[in-house]
All heavy atoms as a GROMACS GRO file, in nm:
protein
  572
    1MET      N    1   3.808  -5.004  -2.736
    1MET     CA    2   3.708  -4.908  -2.696
    1MET      C    3   3.608  -4.896  -2.812
    1MET      O    4   3.646  -4.861  -2.924
    1MET     CB    5   3.774  -4.774  -2.667
    1MET     CG    6   3.686  -4.679  -2.596
    1MET     SD    7   3.781  -4.533  -2.545
    1MET     CE    8   3.730  -4.524  -2.377
    2LYS      N    9   3.479  -4.917  -2.784
    2LYS     CA   10   3.376  -4.911  -2.885
    2LYS      C   11   3.317  -4.772  -2.896
    2LYS      O   12   3.341  -4.685  -2.810
    2LYS     CB   13   3.268  -5.015  -2.858
    2LYS     CG   14   3.324  -5.155  -2.862
    2LYS     CD   15   3.212  -5.256  -2.852
    2LYS     CE   16   3.274  -5.397  -2.862
    2LYS     NZ   17   3.176  -5.500  -2.865
    3TRP      N   18   3.234  -4.751  -2.996
    3TRP     CA   19   3.178  -4.618  -3.023
    3TRP      C   20   3.092  -4.572  -2.906
    3TRP      O   21   3.092  -4.453  -2.872
    3TRP     CB   22   3.099  -4.620  -3.152
    3TRP     CG   23   2.981  -4.712  -3.152
    3TRP    CD1   24   2.982  -4.842  -3.189
    3TRP    CD2   25   2.849  -4.682  -3.111
    3TRP    NE1   26   2.856  -4.897  -3.174
    3TRP    CE2   27   2.772  -4.799  -3.127
    3TRP    CE3   28   2.786  -4.566  -3.064
    3TRP    CZ2   29   2.637  -4.804  -3.096
    3TRP    CZ3   30   2.651  -4.572  -3.034
    3TRP    CH2   31   2.579  -4.691  -3.050
    4TYR      N   32   3.019  -4.662  -2.843
    4TYR     CA   33   2.928  -4.618  -2.734
    4TYR      C   34   3.008  -4.583  -2.609
    4TYR      O   35   2.959  -4.506  -2.528
    4TYR     CB   36   2.819  -4.719  -2.707
    4TYR     CG   37   2.865  -4.861  -2.684
    4TYR    CD1   38   2.908  -4.900  -2.560
    4TYR    CD2   39   2.861  -4.956  -2.783
    4TYR    CE1   40   2.952  -5.030  -2.534
    4TYR    CE2   41   2.902  -5.088  -2.762
    4TYR     CZ   42   2.946  -5.122  -2.636
    4TYR     OH   43   2.988  -5.250  -2.612
    5ASP      N   44   3.127  -4.640  -2.591
    5ASP     CA   45   3.210  -4.599  -2.477
    5ASP      C   46   3.251  -4.454  -2.490
    5ASP      O   47   3.248  -4.378  -2.390
    5ASP     CB   48   3.334  -4.687  -2.470
    5ASP     CG   49   3.306  -4.829  -2.433
    5ASP    OD1   50   3.204  -4.852  -2.364
    5ASP    OD2   51   3.382  -4.918  -2.472
    6ILE      N   52   3.285  -4.411  -2.612
    6ILE     CA   53   3.322  -4.271  -2.632
    6ILE      C   54   3.204  -4.180  -2.609
    6ILE      O   55   3.216  -4.073  -2.547
    6ILE     CB   56   3.380  -4.256  -2.774
    6ILE    CG1   57   3.508  -4.336  -2.786
    6ILE    CG2   58   3.404  -4.108  -2.807
    6ILE    CD1   59   3.562  -4.349  -2.925
    7ILE      N   60   3.085  -4.223  -2.658
    7ILE     CA   61   2.963  -4.141  -2.636
    7ILE      C   62   2.934  -4.131  -2.487
    7ILE      O   63   2.899  -4.022  -2.439
    7ILE     CB   64   2.845  -4.201  -2.714
    7ILE    CG1   65   2.869  -4.185  -2.863
    7ILE    CG2   66   2.714  -4.134  -2.671
    7ILE    CD1   67   2.765  -4.251  -2.949
    8PHE      N   68   2.947  -4.241  -2.411
    8PHE     CA   69   2.920  -4.236  -2.268
    8PHE      C   70   3.018  -4.143  -2.197
    8PHE      O   71   2.978  -4.066  -2.108
    8PHE     CB   72   2.936  -4.375  -2.207
    8PHE     CG   73   2.814  -4.463  -2.224
    8PHE    CD1   74   2.829  -4.597  -2.243
    8PHE    CD2   75   2.689  -4.410  -2.222
    8PHE    CE1   76   2.720  -4.680  -2.258
    8PHE    CE2   77   2.578  -4.492  -2.238
    8PHE     CZ   78   2.593  -4.627  -2.258
    9ILE      N   79   3.144  -4.142  -2.235
    9ILE     CA   80   3.244  -4.053  -2.174
    9ILE      C   81   3.212  -3.909  -2.205
    9ILE      O   82   3.213  -3.822  -2.114
    9ILE     CB   83   3.385  -4.091  -2.222
    9ILE    CG1   84   3.427  -4.225  -2.164
    9ILE    CG2   85   3.485  -3.982  -2.181
    9ILE    CD1   86   3.554  -4.280  -2.222
   10VAL      N   87   3.175  -3.879  -2.328
   10VAL     CA   88   3.143  -3.741  -2.365
   10VAL      C   89   3.018  -3.691  -2.292
   10VAL      O   90   3.016  -3.581  -2.236
   10VAL     CB   91   3.124  -3.729  -2.519
   10VAL    CG1   92   3.067  -3.593  -2.557
   10VAL    CG2   93   3.257  -3.754  -2.590
   11ILE      N   94   2.913  -3.773  -2.289
   11ILE     CA   95   2.791  -3.734  -2.220
   11ILE      C   96   2.816  -3.720  -2.070
   11ILE      O   97   2.764  -3.628  -2.006
   11ILE     CB   98   2.676  -3.833  -2.250
   11ILE    CG1   99   2.635  -3.823  -2.397
   11ILE    CG2  100   2.556  -3.810  -2.160
   11ILE    CD1  101   2.528  -3.919  -2.439
   12SER      N  102   2.894  -3.809  -2.013
   12SER     CA  103   2.928  -3.798  -1.868
   12SER      C  104   3.000  -3.669  -1.838
   12SER      O  105   2.968  -3.601  -1.739
   12SER     CB  106   3.015  -3.915  -1.826
   12SER     OG  107   2.947  -4.036  -1.843
   13LEU      N  108   3.096  -3.632  -1.920
   13LEU     CA  109   3.168  -3.505  -1.898
   13LEU      C  110   3.074  -3.385  -1.913
   13LEU      O  111   3.085  -3.289  -1.835
   13LEU     CB  112   3.287  -3.494  -1.995
   13LEU     CG  113   3.400  -3.589  -1.971
   13LEU    CD1  114   3.503  -3.576  -2.083
   13LEU    CD2  115   3.466  -3.560  -1.836
   14ILE      N  116   2.982  -3.390  -2.011
   14ILE     CA  117   2.889  -3.280  -2.027
   14ILE      C  118   2.799  -3.270  -1.902
   14ILE      O  119   2.771  -3.159  -1.854
   14ILE     CB  120   2.806  -3.299  -2.156
   14ILE    CG1  121   2.894  -3.281  -2.277
   14ILE    CG2  122   2.687  -3.204  -2.158
   14ILE    CD1  123   2.829  -3.319  -2.410
   15ILE      N  124   2.750  -3.384  -1.851
   15ILE     CA  125   2.667  -3.381  -1.732
   15ILE      C  126   2.742  -3.324  -1.612
   15ILE      O  127   2.687  -3.248  -1.533
   15ILE     CB  128   2.611  -3.522  -1.703
   15ILE    CG1  129   2.510  -3.561  -1.810
   15ILE    CG2  130   2.545  -3.529  -1.564
   15ILE    CD1  131   2.463  -3.706  -1.801
   16ILE      N  132   2.867  -3.364  -1.597
   16ILE     CA  133   2.948  -3.312  -1.484
   16ILE      C  134   2.967  -3.163  -1.496
   16ILE      O  135   2.950  -3.087  -1.400
   16ILE     CB  136   3.084  -3.387  -1.482
   16ILE    CG1  137   3.065  -3.530  -1.437
   16ILE    CG2  138   3.181  -3.314  -1.386
   16ILE    CD1  139   3.186  -3.615  -1.454
   17ILE      N  140   2.997  -3.114  -1.616
   17ILE     CA  141   3.019  -2.972  -1.634
   17ILE      C  142   2.889  -2.893  -1.609
   17ILE      O  143   2.889  -2.791  -1.542
   17ILE     CB  144   3.076  -2.943  -1.776
   17ILE    CG1  145   3.217  -2.996  -1.787
   17ILE    CG2  146   3.067  -2.794  -1.810
   17ILE    CD1  147   3.272  -2.996  -1.925
   18LEU      N  148   2.780  -2.945  -1.663
   18LEU     CA  149   2.650  -2.876  -1.638
   18LEU      C  150   2.609  -2.876  -1.494
   18LEU      O  151   2.553  -2.780  -1.443
   18LEU     CB  152   2.541  -2.941  -1.726
   18LEU     CG  153   2.548  -2.915  -1.875
   18LEU    CD1  154   2.444  -3.001  -1.949
   18LEU    CD2  155   2.527  -2.768  -1.906
   19SER      N  156   2.640  -2.984  -1.422
   19SER     CA  157   2.608  -2.990  -1.280
   19SER      C  158   2.692  -2.891  -1.201
   19SER      O  159   2.643  -2.828  -1.106
   19SER     CB  160   2.636  -3.131  -1.226
   19SER     OG  161   2.551  -3.223  -1.288
   20LEU      N  162   2.815  -2.871  -1.241
   20LEU     CA  163   2.901  -2.775  -1.172
   20LEU      C  164   2.856  -2.631  -1.203
   20LEU      O  165   2.882  -2.541  -1.121
   20LEU     CB  166   3.046  -2.796  -1.213
   20LEU     CG  167   3.110  -2.922  -1.159
   20LEU    CD1  168   3.252  -2.936  -1.220
   20LEU    CD2  169   3.119  -2.920  -1.006
   21LEU      N  170   2.795  -2.608  -1.317
   21LEU     CA  171   2.750  -2.475  -1.355
   21LEU      C  172   2.625  -2.432  -1.275
   21LEU      O  173   2.596  -2.316  -1.265
   21LEU     CB  174   2.718  -2.466  -1.504
   21LEU     CG  175   2.839  -2.464  -1.598
   21LEU    CD1  176   2.792  -2.467  -1.741
   21LEU    CD2  177   2.921  -2.338  -1.570
   22GLN      N  178   2.552  -2.532  -1.224
   22GLN     CA  179   2.429  -2.499  -1.152
   22GLN      C  180   2.464  -2.438  -1.018
   22GLN      O  181   2.556  -2.481  -0.950
   22GLN     CB  182   2.345  -2.625  -1.129
   22GLN     CG  183   2.284  -2.676  -1.256
   22GLN     CD  184   2.198  -2.798  -1.233
   22GLN    OE1  185   2.185  -2.843  -1.119
   22GLN    NE2  186   2.142  -2.851  -1.337
   23GLY      N  187   2.387  -2.337  -0.984
   23GLY     CA  188   2.407  -2.272  -0.853
   23GLY      C  189   2.349  -2.356  -0.741
   23GLY      O  190   2.263  -2.443  -0.762
   24GLY      N  191   2.395  -2.331  -0.620
   24GLY     CA  192   2.343  -2.400  -0.506
   24GLY      C  193   2.200  -2.362  -0.479
   24GLY      O  194   2.165  -2.244  -0.481
   25LYS      N  195   2.116  -2.458  -0.455
   25LYS     CA  196   1.974  -2.430  -0.436
   25LYS      C  197   1.932  -2.432  -0.290
   25LYS      O  198   1.816  -2.416  -0.254
   25LYS     CB  199   1.890  -2.530  -0.517
   25LYS     CG  200   1.912  -2.513  -0.664
   25LYS     CD  201   1.830  -2.611  -0.742
   25LYS     CE  202   1.859  -2.591  -0.890
   25LYS     NZ  203   1.818  -2.698  -0.973
   26SER      N  204   2.027  -2.457  -0.201
   26SER     CA  205   1.997  -2.459  -0.059
   26SER      C  206   2.113  -2.402   0.017
   26SER      O  207   2.219  -2.368  -0.036
   26SER     CB  208   1.968  -2.603  -0.013
   26SER     OG  209   2.084  -2.680  -0.022
   27GLY      N  210   2.097  -2.396   0.149
   27GLY     CA  211   2.202  -2.341   0.233
   27GLY      C  212   2.318  -2.436   0.253
   27GLY      O  213   2.419  -2.395   0.304
   28GLY      N  214   2.307  -2.558   0.207
   28GLY     CA  215   2.413  -2.652   0.221
   28GLY      C  216   2.415  -2.721   0.357
   28GLY      O  217   2.323  -2.709   0.436
   29ALA      N  218   2.522  -2.796   0.382
   29ALA     CA  219   2.528  -2.873   0.507
   29ALA      C  220   2.544  -2.782   0.628
   29ALA      O  221   2.491  -2.813   0.734
   29ALA     CB  222   2.650  -2.970   0.497
   30SER      N  223   2.612  -2.671   0.611
   30SER     CA  224   2.631  -2.583   0.726
   30SER      C  225   2.496  -2.523   0.767
   30SER      O  226   2.470  -2.504   0.887
   30SER     CB  227   2.730  -2.470   0.694
   30SER     OG  228   2.680  -2.389   0.590
   31GLY      N  229   2.410  -2.495   0.672
   31GLY     CA  230   2.278  -2.444   0.705
   31GLY      C  231   2.192  -2.548   0.772
   31GLY      O  232   2.108  -2.515   0.858
   32ALA      N  233   2.211  -2.674   0.736
   32ALA     CA  234   2.132  -2.780   0.798
   32ALA      C  235   2.177  -2.802   0.942
   32ALA      O  236   2.093  -2.831   1.032
   32ALA     CB  237   2.149  -2.906   0.719
   33ILE      N  238   2.306  -2.790   0.970
   33ILE     CA  239   2.357  -2.809   1.105
   33ILE      C  240   2.319  -2.694   1.196
   33ILE      O  241   2.271  -2.714   1.309
   33ILE     CB  242   2.508  -2.832   1.101
   33ILE    CG1  243   2.542  -2.962   1.031
   33ILE    CG2  244   2.568  -2.831   1.243
   33ILE    CD1  245   2.687  -2.982   1.001
   34THR      N  246   2.336  -2.574   1.149
   34THR     CA  247   2.310  -2.456   1.232
   34THR      C  248   2.165  -2.410   1.233
   34THR      O  249   2.125  -2.327   1.314
   34THR     CB  250   2.397  -2.337   1.188
   34THR    OG1  251   2.362  -2.306   1.052
   34THR    CG2  252   2.544  -2.367   1.197
   35GLY      N  253   2.086  -2.467   1.144
   35GLY     CA  254   1.944  -2.430   1.139
   35GLY      C  255   1.914  -2.314   1.048
   35GLY      O  256   1.805  -2.262   1.042
   36GLY      N  257   2.012  -2.270   0.975
   36GLY     CA  258   1.990  -2.159   0.883
   36GLY      C  259   1.923  -2.203   0.756
   36GLY      O  260   1.920  -2.320   0.721
   37GLY      N  261   1.864  -2.109   0.687
   37GLY     CA  262   1.801  -2.139   0.560
   37GLY      C  263   1.678  -2.226   0.576
   37GLY      O  264   1.666  -2.327   0.507
   38LEU      N  265   1.588  -2.189   0.666
   38LEU     CA  266   1.471  -2.271   0.689
   38LEU      C  267   1.361  -2.250   0.589
   38LEU      O  268   1.253  -2.307   0.606
   38LEU     CB  269   1.420  -2.245   0.832
   38LEU     CG  270   1.513  -2.290   0.943
   38LEU    CD1  271   1.457  -2.253   1.078
   38LEU    CD2  272   1.537  -2.439   0.936
   39ASN      N  273   1.380  -2.166   0.489
   39ASN     CA  274   1.278  -2.145   0.389
   39ASN      C  275   1.291  -2.249   0.281
   39ASN      O  276   1.309  -2.218   0.164
   39ASN     CB  277   1.285  -2.003   0.335
   39ASN     CG  278   1.421  -1.967   0.287
   39ASN    OD1  279   1.517  -2.044   0.305
   39ASN    ND2  280   1.434  -1.852   0.222
   40VAL      N  281   1.278  -2.377   0.320
   40VAL     CA  282   1.294  -2.486   0.225
   40VAL      C  283   1.181  -2.484   0.120
   40VAL      O  284   1.201  -2.514   0.004
   40VAL     CB  285   1.293  -2.622   0.300
   40VAL    CG1  286   1.296  -2.738   0.205
   40VAL    CG2  287   1.411  -2.626   0.394
   41PHE      N  288   1.062  -2.448   0.164
   41PHE     CA  289   0.948  -2.454   0.075
   41PHE      C  290   0.919  -2.320   0.006
   41PHE      O  291   0.816  -2.300  -0.056
   41PHE     CB  292   0.822  -2.500   0.152
   41PHE     CG  293   0.841  -2.636   0.210
   41PHE    CD1  294   0.858  -2.656   0.347
   41PHE    CD2  295   0.843  -2.747   0.128
   41PHE    CE1  296   0.876  -2.779   0.398
   41PHE    CE2  297   0.861  -2.874   0.181
   41PHE     CZ  298   0.876  -2.893   0.317
   42ALA      N  299   1.009  -2.226   0.021
   42ALA     CA  300   0.991  -2.099  -0.047
   42ALA      C  301   1.005  -2.118  -0.198
   42ALA      O  302   1.087  -2.194  -0.244
   42ALA     CB  303   1.094  -1.997   0.003
   43LYS      N  304   0.924  -2.045  -0.271
   43LYS     CA  305   0.928  -2.057  -0.416
   43LYS      C  306   1.047  -1.978  -0.468
   43LYS      O  307   1.053  -1.856  -0.448
   43LYS     CB  308   0.800  -2.008  -0.476
   43LYS     CG  309   0.684  -2.102  -0.465
   43LYS     CD  310   0.569  -2.056  -0.551
   43LYS     CE  311   0.460  -2.160  -0.552
   43LYS     NZ  312   0.349  -2.120  -0.637
   44LYS      N  313   1.135  -2.046  -0.534
   44LYS     CA  314   1.249  -1.982  -0.600
   44LYS      C  315   1.246  -2.028  -0.744
   44LYS      O  316   1.289  -2.137  -0.775
   44LYS     CB  317   1.382  -2.019  -0.534
   44LYS     CG  318   1.396  -1.966  -0.394
   44LYS     CD  319   1.531  -2.002  -0.337
   44LYS     CE  320   1.541  -1.951  -0.196
   44LYS     NZ  321   1.667  -1.989  -0.133
   45LYS      N  322   1.195  -1.943  -0.828
   45LYS     CA  323   1.181  -1.981  -0.968
   45LYS      C  324   1.311  -1.955  -1.045
   45LYS      O  325   1.371  -1.850  -1.033
   45LYS     CB  326   1.070  -1.897  -1.031
   45LYS     CG  327   1.012  -1.958  -1.151
   45LYS     CD  328   0.880  -1.897  -1.185
   45LYS     CE  329   0.810  -1.987  -1.285
   45LYS     NZ  330   0.680  -1.945  -1.318
   46GLU      N  331   1.353  -2.057  -1.119
   46GLU     CA  332   1.472  -2.040  -1.201
   46GLU      C  333   1.438  -1.958  -1.322
   46GLU      O  334   1.331  -1.971  -1.379
   46GLU     CB  335   1.523  -2.177  -1.244
   46GLU     CG  336   1.571  -2.262  -1.132
   46GLU     CD  337   1.618  -2.399  -1.182
   46GLU    OE1  338   1.569  -2.444  -1.287
   46GLU    OE2  339   1.698  -2.461  -1.112
   47ARG      N  340   1.531  -1.874  -1.360
   47ARG     CA  341   1.508  -1.788  -1.477
   47ARG      C  342   1.635  -1.785  -1.563
   47ARG      O  343   1.743  -1.806  -1.516
   47ARG     CB  344   1.477  -1.646  -1.432
   47ARG     CG  345   1.353  -1.637  -1.349
   47ARG     CD  346   1.328  -1.492  -1.308
   47ARG     NE  347   1.222  -1.483  -1.213
   47ARG     CZ  348   1.094  -1.464  -1.242
   47ARG    NH1  349   1.060  -1.453  -1.370
   47ARG    NH2  350   1.003  -1.458  -1.151
   48GLY      N  351   1.613  -1.764  -1.687
   48GLY     CA  352   1.722  -1.741  -1.782
   48GLY      C  353   1.816  -1.858  -1.796
   48GLY      O  354   1.776  -1.971  -1.822
   49SER      N  355   1.943  -1.832  -1.776
   49SER     CA  356   2.045  -1.933  -1.797
   49SER      C  357   2.038  -2.048  -1.699
   49SER      O  358   2.070  -2.162  -1.730
   49SER     CB  359   2.185  -1.872  -1.796
   49SER     OG  360   2.211  -1.816  -1.668
   50GLU      N  361   1.994  -2.020  -1.575
   50GLU     CA  362   1.980  -2.127  -1.476
   50GLU      C  363   1.880  -2.230  -1.522
   50GLU      O  364   1.900  -2.350  -1.507
   50GLU     CB  365   1.937  -2.070  -1.341
   50GLU     CG  366   2.039  -1.986  -1.270
   50GLU     CD  367   1.988  -1.933  -1.139
   50GLU    OE1  368   1.870  -1.960  -1.104
   50GLU    OE2  369   2.064  -1.861  -1.074
   51LYS      N  370   1.771  -2.184  -1.582
   51LYS     CA  371   1.666  -2.276  -1.630
   51LYS      C  372   1.717  -2.359  -1.746
   51LYS      O  373   1.695  -2.479  -1.755
   51LYS     CB  374   1.545  -2.197  -1.669
   51LYS     CG  375   1.423  -2.280  -1.698
   51LYS     CD  376   1.302  -2.190  -1.719
   51LYS     CE  377   1.177  -2.272  -1.730
   51LYS     NZ  378   1.059  -2.188  -1.741
   52VAL      N  379   1.794  -2.295  -1.836
   52VAL     CA  380   1.847  -2.366  -1.951
   52VAL      C  381   1.947  -2.473  -1.906
   52VAL      O  382   1.944  -2.587  -1.955
   52VAL     CB  383   1.916  -2.265  -2.051
   52VAL    CG1  384   1.991  -2.338  -2.159
   52VAL    CG2  385   1.813  -2.171  -2.108
   53VAL      N  386   2.035  -2.439  -1.810
   53VAL     CA  387   2.133  -2.536  -1.763
   53VAL      C  388   2.064  -2.653  -1.693
   53VAL      O  389   2.102  -2.769  -1.713
   53VAL     CB  390   2.235  -2.466  -1.668
   53VAL    CG1  391   2.323  -2.568  -1.598
   53VAL    CG2  392   2.322  -2.368  -1.747
   54THR      N  393   1.959  -2.624  -1.617
   54THR     CA  394   1.885  -2.731  -1.549
   54THR      C  395   1.821  -2.825  -1.652
   54THR      O  396   1.829  -2.948  -1.636
   54THR     CB  397   1.775  -2.673  -1.459
   54THR    OG1  398   1.839  -2.588  -1.362
   54THR    CG2  399   1.699  -2.781  -1.389
   55TRP      N  400   1.756  -2.770  -1.753
   55TRP     CA  401   1.694  -2.854  -1.855
   55TRP      C  402   1.796  -2.930  -1.938
   55TRP      O  403   1.771  -3.047  -1.975
   55TRP     CB  404   1.603  -2.770  -1.943
   55TRP     CG  405   1.472  -2.744  -1.877
   55TRP    CD1  406   1.427  -2.626  -1.822
   55TRP    CD2  407   1.363  -2.837  -1.860
   55TRP    NE1  408   1.302  -2.642  -1.769
   55TRP    CE2  409   1.263  -2.770  -1.792
   55TRP    CE3  410   1.347  -2.972  -1.891
   55TRP    CZ2  411   1.142  -2.832  -1.757
   55TRP    CZ3  412   1.228  -3.032  -1.857
   55TRP    CH2  413   1.128  -2.964  -1.789
   56LEU      N  414   1.909  -2.868  -1.968
   56LEU     CA  415   2.013  -2.939  -2.041
   56LEU      C  416   2.068  -3.056  -1.958
   56LEU      O  417   2.092  -3.166  -2.015
   56LEU     CB  418   2.127  -2.845  -2.080
   56LEU     CG  419   2.102  -2.754  -2.199
   56LEU    CD1  420   2.217  -2.655  -2.215
   56LEU    CD2  421   2.083  -2.835  -2.325
   57THR      N  422   2.090  -3.035  -1.832
   57THR     CA  423   2.140  -3.142  -1.745
   57THR      C  424   2.040  -3.259  -1.742
   57THR      O  425   2.076  -3.374  -1.754
   57THR     CB  426   2.160  -3.092  -1.600
   57THR    OG1  427   2.248  -2.975  -1.606
   57THR    CG2  428   2.223  -3.196  -1.512
   58PHE      N  429   1.912  -3.224  -1.728
   58PHE     CA  430   1.809  -3.328  -1.726
   58PHE      C  431   1.802  -3.403  -1.859
   58PHE      O  432   1.795  -3.525  -1.864
   58PHE     CB  433   1.672  -3.262  -1.697
   58PHE     CG  434   1.559  -3.362  -1.696
   58PHE    CD1  435   1.543  -3.450  -1.591
   58PHE    CD2  436   1.470  -3.365  -1.800
   58PHE    CE1  437   1.437  -3.539  -1.589
   58PHE    CE2  438   1.366  -3.456  -1.801
   58PHE     CZ  439   1.349  -3.545  -1.694
   59GLY      N  440   1.812  -3.330  -1.970
   59GLY     CA  441   1.810  -3.389  -2.102
   59GLY      C  442   1.926  -3.485  -2.127
   59GLY      O  443   1.907  -3.596  -2.176
   60PHE      N  444   2.047  -3.439  -2.089
   60PHE     CA  445   2.163  -3.526  -2.109
   60PHE      C  446   2.157  -3.649  -2.016
   60PHE      O  447   2.202  -3.757  -2.054
   60PHE     CB  448   2.292  -3.451  -2.088
   60PHE     CG  449   2.337  -3.375  -2.210
   60PHE    CD1  450   2.324  -3.236  -2.217
   60PHE    CD2  451   2.390  -3.443  -2.318
   60PHE    CE1  452   2.365  -3.167  -2.328
   60PHE    CE2  453   2.431  -3.372  -2.431
   60PHE     CZ  454   2.416  -3.235  -2.437
   61ALA      N  455   2.100  -3.634  -1.897
   61ALA     CA  456   2.086  -3.748  -1.808
   61ALA      C  457   1.990  -3.851  -1.866
   61ALA      O  458   2.012  -3.970  -1.858
   61ALA     CB  459   2.042  -3.702  -1.670
   62VAL      N  460   1.880  -3.804  -1.925
   62VAL     CA  461   1.783  -3.894  -1.990
   62VAL      C  462   1.846  -3.964  -2.106
   62VAL      O  463   1.828  -4.088  -2.125
   62VAL     CB  464   1.658  -3.816  -2.029
   62VAL    CG1  465   1.567  -3.901  -2.119
   62VAL    CG2  466   1.580  -3.768  -1.907
   63VAL      N  467   1.923  -3.890  -2.186
   63VAL     CA  468   1.991  -3.954  -2.303
   63VAL      C  469   2.091  -4.058  -2.255
   63VAL      O  470   2.100  -4.168  -2.312
   63VAL     CB  471   2.060  -3.845  -2.391
   63VAL    CG1  472   2.155  -3.909  -2.491
   63VAL    CG2  473   1.959  -3.760  -2.457
   64PHE      N  474   2.166  -4.029  -2.151
   64PHE     CA  475   2.264  -4.122  -2.096
   64PHE      C  476   2.194  -4.250  -2.046
   64PHE      O  477   2.236  -4.361  -2.077
   64PHE     CB  478   2.342  -4.057  -1.982
   64PHE     CG  479   2.448  -4.144  -1.923
   64PHE    CD1  480   2.575  -4.148  -1.981
   64PHE    CD2  481   2.424  -4.223  -1.813
   64PHE    CE1  482   2.675  -4.227  -1.930
   64PHE    CE2  483   2.522  -4.303  -1.760
   64PHE     CZ  484   2.646  -4.305  -1.820
   65LEU      N  485   2.082  -4.234  -1.973
   65LEU     CA  486   2.010  -4.349  -1.922
   65LEU      C  487   1.954  -4.431  -2.038
   65LEU      O  488   1.963  -4.556  -2.035
   65LEU     CB  489   1.897  -4.304  -1.832
   65LEU     CG  490   1.807  -4.411  -1.773
   65LEU    CD1  491   1.887  -4.504  -1.680
   65LEU    CD2  492   1.689  -4.351  -1.701
   66PHE      N  493   1.896  -4.365  -2.136
   66PHE     CA  494   1.839  -4.436  -2.251
   66PHE      C  495   1.946  -4.514  -2.325
   66PHE      O  496   1.925  -4.632  -2.363
   66PHE     CB  497   1.771  -4.335  -2.344
   66PHE     CG  498   1.716  -4.399  -2.471
   66PHE    CD1  499   1.605  -4.480  -2.466
   66PHE    CD2  500   1.780  -4.381  -2.592
   66PHE    CE1  501   1.555  -4.540  -2.581
   66PHE    CE2  502   1.729  -4.440  -2.707
   66PHE     CZ  503   1.620  -4.520  -2.703
   67LEU      N  504   2.062  -4.454  -2.350
   67LEU     CA  505   2.170  -4.525  -2.420
   67LEU      C  506   2.223  -4.644  -2.340
   67LEU      O  507   2.254  -4.748  -2.395
   67LEU     CB  508   2.286  -4.430  -2.450
   67LEU     CG  509   2.265  -4.337  -2.568
   67LEU    CD1  510   2.381  -4.238  -2.580
   67LEU    CD2  511   2.249  -4.412  -2.695
   68ALA      N  512   2.233  -4.625  -2.210
   68ALA     CA  513   2.282  -4.734  -2.123
   68ALA      C  514   2.183  -4.851  -2.128
   68ALA      O  515   2.227  -4.967  -2.141
   68ALA     CB  516   2.296  -4.685  -1.980
   69LEU      N  517   2.055  -4.826  -2.123
   69LEU     CA  518   1.958  -4.934  -2.131
   69LEU      C  519   1.957  -4.997  -2.268
   69LEU      O  520   1.948  -5.120  -2.280
   69LEU     CB  521   1.818  -4.881  -2.095
   69LEU     CG  522   1.794  -4.839  -1.951
   69LEU    CD1  523   1.660  -4.774  -1.931
   69LEU    CD2  524   1.809  -4.959  -1.859
   70LEU      N  525   1.964  -4.918  -2.370
   70LEU     CA  526   1.961  -4.970  -2.508
   70LEU      C  527   2.082  -5.060  -2.534
   70LEU      O  528   2.067  -5.170  -2.587
   70LEU     CB  529   1.959  -4.854  -2.608
   70LEU     CG  530   1.956  -4.892  -2.755
   70LEU    CD1  531   1.818  -4.954  -2.788
   70LEU    CD2  532   1.981  -4.771  -2.840
   71ILE      N  533   2.198  -5.018  -2.494
   71ILE     CA  534   2.319  -5.099  -2.519
   71ILE      C  535   2.320  -5.222  -2.434
   71ILE      O  536   2.364  -5.328  -2.479
   71ILE     CB  537   2.444  -5.010  -2.497
   71ILE    CG1  538   2.438  -4.900  -2.597
   71ILE    CG2  539   2.572  -5.093  -2.498
   71ILE    CD1  540   2.557  -4.846  -2.660
   72SER      N  541   2.267  -5.215  -2.314
   72SER     CA  542   2.264  -5.336  -2.228
   72SER      C  543   2.167  -5.439  -2.286
   72SER      O  544   2.190  -5.561  -2.278
   72SER     CB  545   2.228  -5.304  -2.086
   72SER     OG  546   2.094  -5.261  -2.077
   73VAL      N  547   2.058  -5.393  -2.348
   73VAL     CA  548   1.963  -5.485  -2.411
   73VAL      C  549   2.020  -5.543  -2.538
   73VAL      O  550   2.010  -5.664  -2.565
   73VAL     CB  551   1.828  -5.413  -2.439
   73VAL    CG1  552   1.741  -5.497  -2.530
   73VAL    CG2  553   1.758  -5.381  -2.311
   74VAL      N  554   2.086  -5.461  -2.619
   74VAL     CA  555   2.140  -5.508  -2.749
   74VAL      C  556   2.256  -5.608  -2.723
   74VAL      O  557   2.264  -5.710  -2.790
   74VAL     CB  558   2.190  -5.388  -2.832
   74VAL    CG1  559   2.272  -5.435  -2.952
   74VAL    CG2  560   2.070  -5.306  -2.878
   75ASN      N  561   2.343  -5.577  -2.628
   75ASN     CA  562   2.456  -5.666  -2.602
   75ASN      C  563   2.420  -5.788  -2.521
   75ASN      O  564   2.500  -5.882  -2.508
   75ASN     CB  565   2.570  -5.590  -2.531
   75ASN     CG  566   2.641  -5.497  -2.628
   75ASN    OD1  567   2.635  -5.516  -2.746
   75ASN    ND2  568   2.707  -5.399  -2.574
   76GLY      N  569   2.300  -5.787  -2.463
   76GLY     CA  570   2.251  -5.903  -2.391
   76GLY      C  571   2.331  -5.937  -2.275
   76GLY      O  572   2.355  -6.032  -2.221
   0.00000   0.00000   0.00000
């Protein structure tokens, strides 16, 4: 197991945990089937910790993608 494998595992776990911390942003599948939650285009602004978790998730996903591309180029 190389150093970047450990980094990938750690970043993957962080992304999974941050994704689970995010609240649901829609009515889910039951709302789609029954027609509930039709305010899809309603503005719901994230505030406070929700915004921080969203940005952290996005940041770790970008870092993960960048490392994956970098290592695939270096290892050829």
